[in-house]
Backbone as a ProteinNet text record, in pm:
[ID]
protein_1_A
[PRIMARY]
XXXXXXXXXXXXXXXXXXXXXXXXXXXXXXXXXXXXXXXXXXXXXXXXXXXXXXXXXXXXXXXXXXXXXXXXXXXXXXXXXXXXXXXXXXXXXXXXXXXXXXXXXXXXXXXXXXXXXXXXXXXXXXXXXXXXXXXXXXXXXXXXXXXXXXXXXXXXXXXXXXXXXXXXXXXXXXXXXXXXXXXXXXXXXXXXXXXXXXXXXXXXXX
[TERTIARY]
4070.9	4150.8	4069.3	4063.2	3982.7	4051.6	3978.6	4033	4156.5	4158.7	4276.8	4397.6	4375.8	4486.4	4539.3	4448.1	4491.9	4569.9	4527.1	4600.3	4740.2	4749.8	4881.7	4965.2	4901.5	4974	5030.7	4949.7	4999	5118.9	5109.3	5219.9	5345.5	5329.2	5445.5	5504.3	5418.4	5468.2	5542.3	5495.6	5556.2	5679.5	5695.5	5800.7	5939.7	5958.6	6089.4	6069.5	6024	5979.6	6086.8	6213.7	6318.3	6388.4	6325.1	6385.9	6407.3	6520.8	6554.3	6518.5	6472	6426.8	6542.3	6524.7	6625.7	6621.4	6729.7	6736.9	6636.1	6601.9	6505.3	6368.1	6331.6	6202.3	6204.7	6317.2	6326.4	6317	6367.9	6376.1	6239.5	6142.3	6013	5931.6	5876.4	5792.2	5675.4	5642.2	5538.6	5402.9	5373.8	5245.2	5226.3	5331.3	5325	5316.4	5391.5	5390.1	5250.6	5186	5050.7	4953.9	4966.7	4879.3	4894.9	5019	5043	4986.7	5000.8	4946.2	4795.4	4729.1	4582.6	4532.3	4619.1	4582.4	4605.1	4659.3	4677.3	4813.3	4911.1	5045.6	5117.3	5141.1	5201.4	5345.8	5417.6	5555.5	5555.3	5459.3	5448.7	5417.4	5330.5	5299.9	5425.5	5506.5	5630.3	5724.9	5733.4	5820.3	5771.9	5640.5	5586.2	5618.8	5599.1	5628.8	5776.4	5863.6	6007	6050.2	5991.6	6034.6	5997.6	5879.8	5829.2	5830.9	5880.4	5881.8	5964	6086	6171	6112.2	6042.1	5975.2	5868.2	5787.1	5681.1	5739.4	5845.6	5909.1	5955.8	6025.4	6077	5967	5861.3	5750.8	5682.3	5655.4	5586.7	5668.3	5798.5	5883	5880.2	5888.1	5885.5	5750	5645.7	5511.4	5483.2	5582.8	5567.8	5526.8	5529.6	5499.5	5617.1	5588.5	5694	5755	5885.6	5951.1	5879.3	5822.7	5754.9	5623.1	5571.1	5448.7	5477.7	5603	5635.3	5599.9	5637.2	5613	5464.4	5380.9	5236.1	5182	5233.1	5183.6	5220.9	5342.9	5384.3	5296.7	5269.3	5180.2	5043.7	4990.7	4860.1	4864.1	4974.6	4989.3	4981.3	5056.9	5058.5	4931.5	4863.3	4730.8	4636	4645.5	4564.1	4603.7	4733.5	4779.1	4720.8	4733.5	4682.4	4530.2	4463.5	4316.8	4267.1	4333.7	4281.4	4352	4456.4	4528.6	4440.9	4342.1	4256.9	4187.3	4171.5	4110	4207.7	4337.1	4438.9	4437.5	4411.9	4398	4516.8	4617.1	4733.8	4715.6	4606.4	4586.7	4694.1	4744.7	4852.4	4972.8	5090	5208.8	5185.9	5238.3	5215.2	5266.5	5383.5	5437	5345.6	5285.2	5191	5073.5	5023.5	4912.6	4954.2	5076.6	5128.1	5143.9	5192.5	5208	5073.8	4967.7	4835.9	4793.5	4820.1	4788.8	4872.6	5001.2	5088.9	5038.8	4995.9	4945.6	4823.2	4734.1	4614.1	4649.5	4738.1	4776.6	4858	4938.7	5016.4	4924.7	4817.8	4721.3	4659.6	4623.2	4566.2	4667.7	4793.7	4897.4	4925.1	4930	4956.5	4842	4720.5	4605.6	4604.6	4640.1	4645.5	4751.8	4865.5	4972.6	4927.5	4855.7	4806.2	4700.1	4616.4	4516.5	4584.3	4688.2	4761.1	4822.9	4881.9	4941.9	4835.4	4718	4607.6	4563.4	4554.3	4515.2	4618	4745.7	4851.8	4852.6	4813.8	4817.8	4714.7	4607.2	4501.9	4486.7	4577.1	4571.2	4612.4	4563.3	4602.6	4752.9	4805.6	4948.3	4992.4	5111.6	5165.7	5134.1	5050.2	5021.4	5144.9	5183.4	5296.2	5252.9	5322.3	5288.4	5305.2	5405.9	5429.8	5320.6	5263.8	5167.3	5024.2	4996.2	4859.3	4845.1	4725.7	4704.8	4700.7	4719.7	4711.7	4575.1	4572.5	4446.8	4359	4231	4134.3	4100.6	4151	4135.7	3990.7	3911.7	3771.2	3698.9	3724	3665.6	3715.7	3845.7	3903.3	3839.5	3817.5	3757.1	3617	3540.4	3404.1	3407.7	3499.2	3504.6	3559.8	3648.8	3696.1	3580	3498.2	3382.7	3290.8	3269	3185.3	3250.2	3383.8	3452.9	3450.1	3462	3455.5	3318.7	3216.1	3080.9	3063.8	3152.1	3145.2	3205.9	3275.7	3338.4	3240.2	3268	3190.5	3228.6	3148.4	3177.2	3313.2	3343.3	3470.6	3587.8	3571.6	3678.5	3700	3591	3600.9	3673.2	3646.1	3710.2	3861.3	3909.1	4054.1	4117.3	4047.9	4102.5	4120.5	4018.7	4026	4132.6	4135.3	4231.5	4375.6	4396.5	4532.7	4576.7	4495.9	4537.3	4519.9	4413	4383.8	4425.6	4415.3	4455.6	4598.1	4657.6	4797.6	4828	4729.5	4753.3	4819.4	4905.7	4968.2	4869.7	4900.7	4809.8	4781.2	4882.6	4863.7	4763.8	4772.5	4679.5	4538.4	4527.9	4395.5	4333.5	4414.6	4364.4	4309.4	4377.7	4330.5	4199.6	4191.5	4069.3	3950.6	3972.1	3861.6	3838.7	3931.9	3915.3	3926.6	4024.4	4044.4	4194.5	4235.5	4378.2	4437.1	4566.1	4632.4	4628.6	4636.7	4629.4	4495.6	4390.3	4257.7	4254.6	4321.2	4328.7	4387.8	4499.7	4566.8	4493.6	4422.4	4340.3	4227.1	4161.5	4054.8	4110.6	4229.3	4290.6	4320.5	4366.8	4395.5	4270.2	4159.6	4034.1	3979	3996.8	3947.7	4019.5	4149.9	4226.2	4177.6	4149.3	4101.8	3967.4	3874.7	3741.7	3750.9	3833.8	3848	3902	4007.3	4066.5	3965.3	3891.2	3790.2	3682.5	3640.7	3535.7	3583.2	3709.3	3763.7	3775.4	3826.8	3843.3	3709.2	3606.6	3472.4	3416.3	3464.9	3421.1	3502.4	3605.1	3688.5	3805.1	3847.7	3962.8	3925.8	4022.2	4002.3	4009.5	4018.4	4024.4	3882.7	3864.7	3730.9	3678.1
-1045.9	-922.1	-817.5	-695.3	-589.1	-518.3	-420.3	-347.6	-267.9	-212.2	-137.5	-228.3	-350.4	-445.5	-480.9	-499.8	-531.3	-415.3	-293.4	-177.6	-173	-203.3	-207.6	-318.8	-430.9	-543.4	-505.5	-434.9	-392.3	-298.2	-206.5	-114.3	-188.3	-284.5	-359.6	-440.4	-500.1	-581.3	-497.4	-372.3	-289.1	-215.6	-205.4	-120.1	-169.5	-299.1	-354.7	-492.1	-502.6	-628.9	-734.2	-697.1	-796.9	-825.7	-792.9	-809.2	-957	-991.1	-1129.7	-1160.1	-1280.1	-1317.6	-1322.7	-1263.1	-1273.7	-1409.9	-1451.1	-1585	-1603.4	-1496.1	-1509.7	-1547.8	-1496.6	-1532.2	-1675.1	-1717.3	-1851	-1956	-1925.2	-2025.4	-2059.9	-1972.3	-1995.5	-2098.6	-2199	-2300.1	-2232.9	-2282.9	-2219.4	-2223.9	-2332.1	-2340	-2228.9	-2201.8	-2094.5	-1959	-1943.6	-1816.7	-1789	-1891.6	-1876.4	-1837.6	-1901.4	-1868.3	-1722.7	-1676.8	-1537.4	-1441.7	-1479.4	-1395.1	-1382.2	-1493.8	-1491.2	-1421.5	-1409.3	-1335.9	-1186.1	-1145.3	-1003.3	-948.2	-1035.7	-992.7	-939.6	-808	-747.5	-792	-814.7	-863.6	-1000.3	-1083.9	-1215.9	-1205.1	-1109	-1088	-1050.2	-963.5	-923	-1041.3	-1122.2	-1240.2	-1338.2	-1356.3	-1447.5	-1396	-1266.2	-1207.1	-1223.3	-1193.7	-1202.1	-1345.5	-1438.7	-1577.5	-1632.5	-1595.4	-1659.7	-1569.7	-1446.7	-1357.1	-1413.9	-1458.3	-1509.3	-1634.5	-1715.7	-1833.8	-1792.7	-1694.6	-1647.5	-1588.6	-1509.5	-1450.3	-1559	-1659.2	-1765.8	-1843.5	-1876	-1951.9	-1871.6	-1744.1	-1660.9	-1646.4	-1628.3	-1618.5	-1747.7	-1860.1	-1989.7	-2016.5	-1955.3	-1972.6	-1874.6	-1796.8	-1712.3	-1569.5	-1524.3	-1383.9	-1299.9	-1195.6	-1111.8	-1022.6	-992.4	-909.8	-779	-715.5	-586.9	-603.6	-725.1	-752.2	-806.1	-839.8	-921.5	-854.1	-727.9	-661.2	-658.7	-619.9	-616	-755.6	-854.4	-990.9	-1044.6	-1016	-1058.6	-992.2	-864.2	-796	-863.4	-898.9	-964.8	-1100.4	-1172.9	-1302.3	-1284.6	-1188.2	-1173.1	-1109	-1029	-983.2	-1101.6	-1197.8	-1319.1	-1401.3	-1409.7	-1480.7	-1415.5	-1283.4	-1212.6	-1227.8	-1229.1	-1236.8	-1376.6	-1480.7	-1616.6	-1699.4	-1646	-1724.6	-1771.6	-1692.4	-1744.9	-1875.7	-1902	-2027.9	-2141.4	-2113.5	-2218.2	-2306	-2434.1	-2525.8	-2620.1	-2606.2	-2691.8	-2830.2	-2852.5	-2983.6	-3009.6	-2903.5	-2913.6	-2836.6	-2866	-2789.8	-2644.6	-2550.3	-2409.2	-2371.5	-2423.7	-2389.7	-2439.1	-2555.7	-2606.4	-2511.6	-2463.8	-2367.5	-2238.8	-2191.9	-2071.3	-2091.7	-2208.8	-2237.3	-2224.2	-2271.8	-2264.3	-2119.2	-2035.3	-1894	-1833.4	-1868.9	-1818.8	-1861.8	-1986.6	-2035.8	-1957.3	-1930	-1852.8	-1712.3	-1648.1	-1511.5	-1507.2	-1608.8	-1613.4	-1626.1	-1704.1	-1716	-1580.5	-1506.7	-1373.1	-1281.8	-1287	-1199.3	-1233.3	-1363.3	-1402	-1358.9	-1376.5	-1335	-1183.7	-1111.1	-964.4	-920.7	-992.4	-958.3	-983.9	-1095.6	-1124.1	-1023.3	-983.1	-881	-750.5	-712.8	-590.5	-597.4	-712.2	-727.9	-717.3	-774.1	-767.1	-622.6	-548	-407.4	-326.7	-348.3	-272.7	-296.9	-418.1	-453.1	-376.6	-329.9	-263.3	-115.4	-64.8	78	159.7	281.6	366.6	383.2	384.8	403.5	536.6	538.9	662.3	681.6	596	610.6	569.4	650.8	618	633	563.1	572.9	715.9	787.4	924.1	1018.6	990	1082.6	1053.6	934	894.5	846.3	861.1	812.8	659.9	597.6	452.1	402.6	283.8	226.3	192.2	217.6	174.5	29	-63.5	-205.5	-251.1	-190	-227	-187.9	-65.4	-19.8	-105.7	-133.4	-214.3	-352	-412.3	-545.7	-545.3	-439.8	-431.3	-415.9	-333.5	-311.5	-433	-504.3	-629.5	-727.4	-736.5	-826.3	-787.4	-657.5	-610.8	-643.4	-626.8	-657.6	-806.4	-888.8	-1033.8	-1076	-1003.1	-1036.5	-1012.1	-930.6	-903	-1015.3	-1109.2	-1218.9	-1333.6	-1416.6	-1539.1	-1632.9	-1733.7	-1827.1	-1893.9	-1935.7	-2002.2	-1906.4	-1782.8	-1683.9	-1650.6	-1636.1	-1601.7	-1712.1	-1836.7	-1948.2	-1944.1	-1927.6	-1928.5	-1800.8	-1689.4	-1564	-1571.4	-1617.1	-1626.4	-1725.8	-1842.6	-1945.1	-1903	-1834.8	-1797.1	-1667.3	-1562.1	-1430	-1411.8	-1465.5	-1440.4	-1554.4	-1678	-1791.9	-1836.3	-1790.1	-1818.9	-1959.3	-2028.8	-2165.9	-2164.7	-2262.8	-2270.7	-2320.5	-2290.7	-2328.7	-2476.8	-2559.1	-2704.1	-2752.1	-2699.4	-2739.2	-2690.7	-2570	-2519	-2606.3	-2649.5	-2737.1	-2866.3	-2920.8	-3043.4	-3019.2	-2906.9	-2875.2	-2857.6	-2787.7	-2755.2	-2862.3	-2956.8	-3064.9	-3018.6	-2931.6	-2881.9	-2874.7	-2863.8	-2851.1	-2723.3	-2727.9	-2610.6	-2492.8	-2522.4	-2415.3	-2342.5	-2415.7	-2354.6	-2261.5	-2303.4	-2219.6	-2083.1	-2083.4	-1956.6	-1874.7	-1941.1	-1867	-1795	-1866.9	-1804	-1692.9	-1714.4	-1614.5	-1486.5	-1501.4	-1384.9	-1300	-1364.9	-1291.5	-1237.1	-1314.4	-1270.5	-1143.9	-1137.7	-1018.6	-896.5	-914.6	-802.5	-751.8	-844	-805.5	-741.6	-800.5	-750	-606.7	-583.9	-450.6	-348.9	-387.7	-297.5	-264.9	-366.2	-345.3	-252.5	-271.7	-185.7	-41.5	-24.8	110.6	179.5	100.9	157.3	210	152.4	197.8	317.6	352.9	466	425.4	298.9	253.9	224.1	244.1	207	325.5	446.2	562.1	604.1	653.2	697.6	810.8
8391.9	8383	8309.2	8365.6	8307.5	8194.1	8135.8	8021.2	8059.2	8183.5	8225	8234.8	8287.1	8297.3	8160.5	8063.3	7927.4	7867.4	7896.1	7846.2	7905.7	8037.6	8100.1	8039.6	8009.8	7950.1	7815.3	7734.4	7603.1	7619.4	7716.9	7739.1	7781.3	7871.3	7915.8	7803	7719.6	7609.1	7508.1	7486.6	7384.1	7434	7566.5	7618.8	7585.2	7584.6	7552.5	7493	7365.2	7308.4	7297.6	7297.4	7283.3	7415.4	7528.6	7659.1	7688.3	7745.6	7775.7	7920.4	7944	8076.7	8176.3	8293.8	8396.4	8461.2	8524.5	8582	8693.7	8765.3	8873.7	8821.5	8700.5	8642.6	8591.2	8532.5	8476	8584.4	8705.5	8810.9	8870.2	8859.3	8924.5	8849.6	8918.4	8850.5	8779	8658.8	8577.7	8646.5	8719.2	8787.6	8888.6	8965.5	9064.3	8996	8887.8	8814	8757.5	8702.6	8649.9	8761.2	8875.5	8988.3	9029.2	9034.9	9071	8966.5	8839.5	8731.6	8742.7	8759.9	8765.7	8891.9	8992.7	9114.1	9097.8	8981.3	8954	8991.4	9012.2	9048.8	8924.3	8917.6	8799	8778.9	8886.8	8872.8	8806.8	8844	8782.3	8633.4	8596.7	8455	8378.8	8437	8370.1	8354.6	8458.1	8450.9	8343.5	8337.2	8236	8096.1	8074.6	7944.3	7909.7	8005.2	7981	7951.7	8024.3	8008.4	7871.6	7820.4	7698.5	7575.2	7590.8	7475.9	7360.8	7388.6	7280.8	7217.3	7296.8	7242.3	7142	7180.5	7090.8	6962.8	6976.4	6858.5	6762.6	6815.5	6730.6	6661.4	6734.9	6676.5	6566.9	6593.1	6495	6367	6380.7	6261.7	6182	6251.5	6181.4	6117.9	6172.6	6115.8	6002.3	5964.1	5846.2	5871.7	5996.5	6024.4	5976.5	5902.2	5846	5953.1	5938.7	6041.1	6069.6	5965.9	5987.8	6063.8	6069.8	6145.5	6285.1	6310.7	6427.9	6559.1	6575.7	6704.3	6738.8	6641.6	6666.7	6695.2	6622.9	6641.3	6779.6	6824.5	6958.1	7064	7047.3	7142	7146.3	7028.9	7024.4	7094.7	7077.6	7144.8	7295.7	7348.6	7493.7	7547.2	7467	7508.6	7522.1	7428.7	7439.8	7562.6	7588.8	7708.4	7832.7	7842.7	7960	7972.3	7856.9	7857.4	7895.6	7844.6	7859.5	7966.1	8027.2	8127	8243	8288.2	8396.4	8360.4	8230.9	8188.1	8168.9	8184.6	8168.8	8293.5	8273.8	8386.7	8402.5	8318	8331.6	8274.1	8196.9	8134.5	8028.8	7968.7	7869.7	7921.9	7866.5	7898.9	7859.9	7939.1	7910.8	7772.5	7733.7	7602.3	7491	7509.6	7409.7	7395.1	7508.2	7508.1	7438.1	7467.1	7403.3	7252.9	7210.8	7068.1	6995.2	7058.7	6994.5	6974.1	7073.2	7058.5	6946.4	6941.5	6834.7	6697.5	6685.6	6557.4	6513.2	6607.2	6574.2	6529.4	6602.6	6567.2	6438.5	6413.6	6289.2	6168	6181.1	6071	6039.4	6143.7	6124.2	6056.9	6102.3	6046.2	5900.3	5867.7	5728.7	5638.3	5686.5	5604.5	5586.9	5692.3	5683.6	5582.6	5582.6	5487.8	5344.3	5323.5	5187.9	5146.8	5241.7	5213	5174.3	5250.6	5219.5	5080.8	5045.3	4912.7	4804.5	4833.9	4737.8	4718.6	4827.2	4818.5	4740.6	4773	4707.1	4556.8	4516.4	4374.9	4292.7	4358.1	4281.5	4316.4	4401	4431.7	4310.3	4298.8	4185.6	4178.4	4057.7	4038.2	4097.3	4153.9	4209.7	4355.6	4415.1	4557.5	4637.2	4731.2	4817.7	4961.6	5050	5192.1	5242.1	5187.9	5233.8	5187.1	5069.4	5011	5052.1	5104.1	5132.5	5275.6	5334.4	5470.2	5471.2	5589.1	5597.8	5553.1	5495.5	5451.8	5571.7	5558.2	5657.7	5626.9	5709.1	5676.4	5683.5	5771.7	5779.8	5651.3	5605.2	5479.4	5364.3	5363.4	5256.3	5251.7	5368.2	5372.5	5313.2	5345.5	5290.6	5139.4	5090.6	4946.4	4873.3	4938.2	4878.5	4865.9	4968.7	4962.8	4847.2	4828.5	4718	4583.1	4575.1	4450.4	4420.2	4523.4	4503.6	4451.4	4494.7	4449.3	4299.6	4240.8	4097.1	4013.3	4078.3	4005.3	3986.2	3886.2	3873.7	3988	4011.6	4120.6	4101.8	3978.7	3951	3970.7	3924.8	3941.6	4088.6	4159.9	4301.6	4379.4	4345.9	4416.1	4399.9	4276.3	4257	4314.3	4304.5	4356.4	4507.5	4577.3	4723.7	4766.3	4703	4743.4	4714.3	4601.3	4563.6	4632	4619.4	4666.2	4817.2	4874	5014.8	5106.6	5057.4	5140.2	5113.9	5004.4	4977.1	4930.8	4876	4829.9	4692.2	4664.2	4531.3	4426.9	4300.3	4191.8	4185.6	4209.2	4202.3	4306.3	4427	4533.2	4501.6	4447.3	4409.9	4302.6	4206.8	4100.5	4159.2	4258.8	4323.8	4396.6	4468.2	4543.1	4449.8	4338.5	4247.7	4141.9	4131.2	4033.6	3890.2	3864.4	3728.8	3700.7	3572.7	3541.8	3601.6	3633.3	3690	3592.7	3462.5	3362.4	3370.5	3400.1	3414.5	3534.8	3642.4	3762.4	3728.1	3656.1	3628.5	3521.6	3432.4	3336.9	3410.5	3501.1	3579.7	3668.2	3723.2	3809.6	3732.4	3607.7	3523.9	3504.9	3469.4	3448.7	3581.1	3688.4	3819	3863	3841.2	3879	3801.4	3673.4	3592.5	3643.6	3668	3716.4	3855.5	3939.8	4075.9	4075.1	3996.6	3988.1	3936.8	3832.7	3776.3	3879	3956.2	4055.8	4168.1	4210.7	4316.7	4267.4	4148.1	4093.8	4071.3	4039.7	4021.8	4153.5	4266.2	4397.9	4446.9	4371.3	4411.3	4497.4	4492.6	4569.3	4713.8	4802.7	4943.1	5038	4983.2	5071.9	5110.6	5234.5	5278.2	5189.2
[MASK]
++++++++++++++++++++++++++++++++++++++++++++++++++++++++++++++++++++++++++++++++++++++++++++++++++++++++++++++++++++++++++++++++++++++++++++++++++++++++++++++++++++++++++++++++++++++++++++++++++++++++++++++

């Protein structure tokens, strides 16, 4: 599927994200529907989206995708479906294949949410969404990498595992082989160094 097809797919996915599958789409065998999709049948693409949209929504929510991220995440899931469906050979159940795509996209969404929370925690006081432009995530990622480089190895380990990977202190202590109290002591100092390093770079605005 070409770039224009993907653009059309994104438009179709966004046009009515909570649309429920009609009975005519549900009745068609998935193997035939997949064949029609890979042959470029746009009606088949719409039927596939309608049939599995609610499944994707439910899986993503259960995997921890936040409601405010859900619409974008669902679009990304179906863009992946549209992009990779020609490679689907039916070796696995279609829903199993879809679940794997959802899991991958949910991991990205959860990490993005933790990154956003990390950014918000060190932004200058008084910044509001209304008063400031949206953060450039590419720029923010580069500056976060630079700020992480300012931490000691031990501080960086606990900061990444806790703030960016979302692991609890007890699990981090097990991974690093140290007391949980040590984890949070290092995290306290890591947050201070990280904030200072980000502010020294002038924050995350271009």
